[in-house]
C-alpha atoms as an extended CHARMM CRD file, in Angstrom:
* protein
*
       119  EXT
         1         1  MET       CA             37.7130000000      -35.1320000000     -204.0220000000  PROA      1               0.0000000000
         2         2  ARG       CA             40.9610000000      -34.2230000000     -202.2960000000  PROA      2               0.0000000000
         3         3  VAL       CA             41.6920000000      -36.0250000000     -199.0600000000  PROA      3               0.0000000000
         4         4  VAL       CA             41.9510000000      -33.6470000000     -196.1150000000  PROA      4               0.0000000000
         5         5  ALA       CA             45.4720000000      -33.3870000000     -194.7440000000  PROA      5               0.0000000000
         6         6  ASP       CA             45.2500000000      -30.7150000000     -192.0210000000  PROA      6               0.0000000000
         7         7  PRO       CA             42.9040000000      -29.7380000000     -189.2040000000  PROA      7               0.0000000000
         8         8  SER       CA             40.6960000000      -26.7580000000     -189.9890000000  PROA      8               0.0000000000
         9         9  PRO       CA             42.2360000000      -23.2970000000     -189.4750000000  PROA      9               0.0000000000
        10        10  PRO       CA             39.7680000000      -22.2620000000     -186.7200000000  PROA      10              0.0000000000
        11        11  LEU       CA             40.6050000000      -25.3680000000     -184.6880000000  PROA      11              0.0000000000
        12        12  LEU       CA             44.3400000000      -24.8110000000     -185.1040000000  PROA      12              0.0000000000
        13        13  ALA       CA             43.9200000000      -21.1230000000     -184.2330000000  PROA      13              0.0000000000
        14        14  ALA       CA             42.0780000000      -22.0150000000     -181.0210000000  PROA      14              0.0000000000
        15        15  LEU       CA             44.7810000000      -24.4680000000     -179.9830000000  PROA      15              0.0000000000
        16        16  PHE       CA             47.5090000000      -21.9850000000     -180.9230000000  PROA      16              0.0000000000
        17        17  THR       CA             45.8610000000      -19.2930000000     -178.7940000000  PROA      17              0.0000000000
        18        18  LEU       CA             45.6840000000      -21.7260000000     -175.8860000000  PROA      18              0.0000000000
        19        19  CYS       CA             49.4110000000      -22.4490000000     -176.3180000000  PROA      19              0.0000000000
        20        20  GLN       CA             50.2150000000      -18.7320000000     -176.4860000000  PROA      20              0.0000000000
        21        21  HSD       CA             48.4090000000      -18.1040000000     -173.1970000000  PROA      21              0.0000000000
        22        22  LEU       CA             50.2390000000      -20.9980000000     -171.5760000000  PROA      22              0.0000000000
        23        23  HSD       CA             53.5480000000      -19.6420000000     -172.8170000000  PROA      23              0.0000000000
        24        24  GLN       CA             52.7690000000      -16.1300000000     -171.5540000000  PROA      24              0.0000000000
        25        25  ALA       CA             51.9100000000      -17.5590000000     -168.1400000000  PROA      25              0.0000000000
        26        26  GLY       CA             55.2730000000      -19.3040000000     -167.9750000000  PROA      26              0.0000000000
        27        27  SER       CA             54.4840000000      -22.7470000000     -169.2980000000  PROA      27              0.0000000000
        28        28  PHE       CA             57.7410000000      -24.1660000000     -167.9620000000  PROA      28              0.0000000000
        29        29  THR       CA             56.5980000000      -23.4410000000     -164.3980000000  PROA      29              0.0000000000
        30        30  ILE       CA             53.0740000000      -24.8800000000     -164.7030000000  PROA      30              0.0000000000
        31        31  ARG       CA             52.5220000000      -28.3760000000     -163.3630000000  PROA      31              0.0000000000
        32        32  VAL       CA             51.5520000000      -31.0370000000     -165.9060000000  PROA      32              0.0000000000
        33        33  GLU       CA             48.2760000000      -31.7250000000     -164.0660000000  PROA      33              0.0000000000
        34        34  LEU       CA             47.1980000000      -28.1130000000     -164.6070000000  PROA      34              0.0000000000
        35        35  VAL       CA             48.0380000000      -28.2440000000     -168.3160000000  PROA      35              0.0000000000
        36        36  ARG       CA             46.0000000000      -31.4570000000     -168.6160000000  PROA      36              0.0000000000
        37        37  ALA       CA             43.0930000000      -29.8180000000     -166.7850000000  PROA      37              0.0000000000
        38        38  LEU       CA             43.2750000000      -26.8320000000     -169.1430000000  PROA      38              0.0000000000
        39        39  LEU       CA             43.3150000000      -29.0890000000     -172.1940000000  PROA      39              0.0000000000
        40        40  ALA       CA             40.4190000000      -31.1290000000     -170.7970000000  PROA      40              0.0000000000
        41        41  GLY       CA             38.4890000000      -27.8880000000     -170.2720000000  PROA      41              0.0000000000
        42        42  PHE       CA             39.2170000000      -26.9380000000     -173.8760000000  PROA      42              0.0000000000
        43        43  GLY       CA             37.7930000000      -30.2880000000     -174.9580000000  PROA      43              0.0000000000
        44        44  ASP       CA             34.7300000000      -29.8250000000     -172.7490000000  PROA      44              0.0000000000
        45        45  ALA       CA             34.1350000000      -26.4220000000     -174.3430000000  PROA      45              0.0000000000
        46        46  ILE       CA             34.6940000000      -27.3940000000     -177.9710000000  PROA      46              0.0000000000
        47        47  LEU       CA             32.8960000000      -30.7640000000     -178.2010000000  PROA      47              0.0000000000
        48        48  PRO       CA             29.4070000000      -29.2270000000     -177.8580000000  PROA      48              0.0000000000
        49        49  SER       CA             30.2720000000      -26.8110000000     -180.6790000000  PROA      49              0.0000000000
        50        50  PHE       CA             31.2000000000      -29.7400000000     -182.8950000000  PROA      50              0.0000000000
        51        51  ALA       CA             27.9680000000      -31.5010000000     -181.9250000000  PROA      51              0.0000000000
        52        52  THR       CA             25.9680000000      -28.4450000000     -183.0260000000  PROA      52              0.0000000000
        53        53  LEU       CA             27.9870000000      -28.1650000000     -186.2210000000  PROA      53              0.0000000000
        54        54  VAL       CA             27.4320000000      -31.8190000000     -187.1150000000  PROA      54              0.0000000000
        55        55  ALA       CA             23.7270000000      -31.6530000000     -186.3090000000  PROA      55              0.0000000000
        56        56  THR       CA             22.9320000000      -28.5010000000     -188.2630000000  PROA      56              0.0000000000
        57        57  ALA       CA             25.5680000000      -27.1450000000     -190.6120000000  PROA      57              0.0000000000
        58        58  ILE       CA             27.1420000000      -29.9830000000     -192.6110000000  PROA      58              0.0000000000
        59        59  ARG       CA             25.7810000000      -29.9670000000     -196.1460000000  PROA      59              0.0000000000
        60        60  SER       CA             28.6290000000      -31.1250000000     -198.3690000000  PROA      60              0.0000000000
        61        61  ASP       CA             30.8960000000      -34.1340000000     -198.5170000000  PROA      61              0.0000000000
        62        62  LYS       CA             33.9560000000      -31.8930000000     -198.3980000000  PROA      62              0.0000000000
        63        63  ALA       CA             32.7850000000      -30.1850000000     -195.1970000000  PROA      63              0.0000000000
        64        64  ALA       CA             31.8940000000      -33.5230000000     -193.6350000000  PROA      64              0.0000000000
        65        65  LEU       CA             35.3130000000      -34.9070000000     -194.4300000000  PROA      65              0.0000000000
        66        66  GLN       CA             36.9990000000      -31.8510000000     -192.8890000000  PROA      66              0.0000000000
        67        67  VAL       CA             34.9240000000      -32.1090000000     -189.7060000000  PROA      67              0.0000000000
        68        68  LEU       CA             35.6180000000      -35.8480000000     -189.5420000000  PROA      68              0.0000000000
        69        69  PHE       CA             39.3490000000      -35.1100000000     -189.7600000000  PROA      69              0.0000000000
        70        70  ASP       CA             38.9890000000      -32.4600000000     -187.0410000000  PROA      70              0.0000000000
        71        71  LEU       CA             37.2300000000      -34.9640000000     -184.7800000000  PROA      71              0.0000000000
        72        72  HSD       CA             40.0440000000      -37.4750000000     -185.1990000000  PROA      72              0.0000000000
        73        73  PHE       CA             42.5750000000      -34.7090000000     -184.5500000000  PROA      73              0.0000000000
        74        74  LEU       CA             40.7320000000      -33.7500000000     -181.3530000000  PROA      74              0.0000000000
        75        75  LYS       CA             40.6970000000      -37.3740000000     -180.2980000000  PROA      75              0.0000000000
        76        76  ALA       CA             44.4760000000      -37.5010000000     -180.6540000000  PROA      76              0.0000000000
        77        77  VAL       CA             45.1110000000      -34.1520000000     -178.9310000000  PROA      77              0.0000000000
        78        78  VAL       CA             42.4580000000      -33.7660000000     -176.2500000000  PROA      78              0.0000000000
        79        79  VAL       CA             41.4810000000      -37.2780000000     -175.1140000000  PROA      79              0.0000000000
        80        80  PRO       CA             44.8850000000      -37.9910000000     -173.5010000000  PROA      80              0.0000000000
        81        81  ALA       CA             44.2050000000      -35.0800000000     -171.1330000000  PROA      81              0.0000000000
        82        82  TRP       CA             41.3060000000      -37.1020000000     -169.7130000000  PROA      82              0.0000000000
        83        83  ALA       CA             43.3710000000      -40.3030000000     -169.4180000000  PROA      83              0.0000000000
        84        84  GLY       CA             42.2410000000      -42.5190000000     -166.5830000000  PROA      84              0.0000000000
        85        85  THR       CA             39.1390000000      -40.4710000000     -165.7430000000  PROA      85              0.0000000000
        86        86  PRO       CA             35.4420000000      -41.1310000000     -166.3790000000  PROA      86              0.0000000000
        87        87  ALA       CA             35.4890000000      -38.1130000000     -168.7020000000  PROA      87              0.0000000000
        88        88  GLU       CA             37.7980000000      -40.0330000000     -171.0440000000  PROA      88              0.0000000000
        89        89  THR       CA             35.1540000000      -42.6700000000     -171.7280000000  PROA      89              0.0000000000
        90        90  ALA       CA             32.4600000000      -40.0300000000     -172.2150000000  PROA      90              0.0000000000
        91        91  ALA       CA             34.6380000000      -37.9860000000     -174.5870000000  PROA      91              0.0000000000
        92        92  VAL       CA             35.6080000000      -40.9950000000     -176.6880000000  PROA      92              0.0000000000
        93        93  GLU       CA             31.9490000000      -42.0340000000     -176.8950000000  PROA      93              0.0000000000
        94        94  GLN       CA             30.8560000000      -38.5240000000     -177.8890000000  PROA      94              0.0000000000
        95        95  LEU       CA             33.5360000000      -38.3720000000     -180.5920000000  PROA      95              0.0000000000
        96        96  ARG       CA             32.4130000000      -41.7980000000     -181.8580000000  PROA      96              0.0000000000
        97        97  GLN       CA             28.7770000000      -40.6780000000     -181.9830000000  PROA      97              0.0000000000
        98        98  LEU       CA             29.6620000000      -37.4810000000     -183.8480000000  PROA      98              0.0000000000
        99        99  SER       CA             31.6870000000      -39.4740000000     -186.3820000000  PROA      99              0.0000000000
       100       100  ALA       CA             28.7580000000      -41.8650000000     -186.8610000000  PROA      100             0.0000000000
       101       101  MET       CA             26.3480000000      -38.9370000000     -187.3400000000  PROA      101             0.0000000000
       102       102  LEU       CA             28.6370000000      -37.4880000000     -190.0000000000  PROA      102             0.0000000000
       103       103  SER       CA             28.9260000000      -40.7980000000     -191.7950000000  PROA      103             0.0000000000
       104       104  SER       CA             25.1500000000      -41.1630000000     -191.8950000000  PROA      104             0.0000000000
       105       105  LYS       CA             24.5460000000      -37.6150000000     -193.1940000000  PROA      105             0.0000000000
       106       106  VAL       CA             26.8190000000      -37.6420000000     -196.1950000000  PROA      106             0.0000000000
       107       107  ARG       CA             28.4090000000      -40.1440000000     -198.4810000000  PROA      107             0.0000000000
       108       108  VAL       CA             32.0660000000      -40.5880000000     -197.6460000000  PROA      108             0.0000000000
       109       109  ASP       CA             34.1810000000      -42.5610000000     -200.0910000000  PROA      109             0.0000000000
       110       110  ARG       CA             35.2350000000      -45.9970000000     -198.8310000000  PROA      110             0.0000000000
       111       111  LEU       CA             38.9440000000      -45.2310000000     -199.2050000000  PROA      111             0.0000000000
       112       112  GLU       CA             38.5650000000      -41.9500000000     -197.3290000000  PROA      112             0.0000000000
       113       113  ALA       CA             36.6200000000      -43.6810000000     -194.5580000000  PROA      113             0.0000000000
       114       114  THR       CA             39.3570000000      -46.3180000000     -194.2920000000  PROA      114             0.0000000000
       115       115  ILE       CA             42.0400000000      -43.6420000000     -194.0250000000  PROA      115             0.0000000000
       116       116  PHE       CA             40.1530000000      -41.7560000000     -191.3290000000  PROA      116             0.0000000000
       117       117  THR       CA             39.2580000000      -44.7760000000     -189.2390000000  PROA      117             0.0000000000
       118       118  ALA       CA             42.8990000000      -45.8860000000     -189.2870000000  PROA      118             0.0000000000
       119       119  CYS       CA             43.9790000000      -42.5810000000     -187.6890000000  PROA      119             0.0000000000
C-alpha cells in the first residue's frame, strides 16, 4: 500500500476556496482575529462531515489512511485558530476520537500508524 502524501483534493479545494474569498475581500486589510474566526468556523463546519464519513463510509484501508491523513492535516491547519479557547480542547478531542474510530474500523499497518501519529 502506498503511504498517503497529500490531503484529499476536496479538502484542499475547500481550503483554497476559503483563501480565494479572503483574497477577494482584501485579505491584507482583514484583522488576524477575523481570519482566525473564519478558520475556526470552517473547522466547526467540516468536523461533523468527517465524523459522518468515518462512521458510515470508510470501507477500505486506503480510504481510511487518506481520511486519517486529512484529520492530521486539519489538526495542523485548523486547531491553531482555536488556540487558547475551550473550542481548542473540544476540537483536539474530536479529532482524537475520529482517529481512534478509524483505527478500530480498519487495519492500518504499524509503520503507517507510526508515521501518522508522529505528524
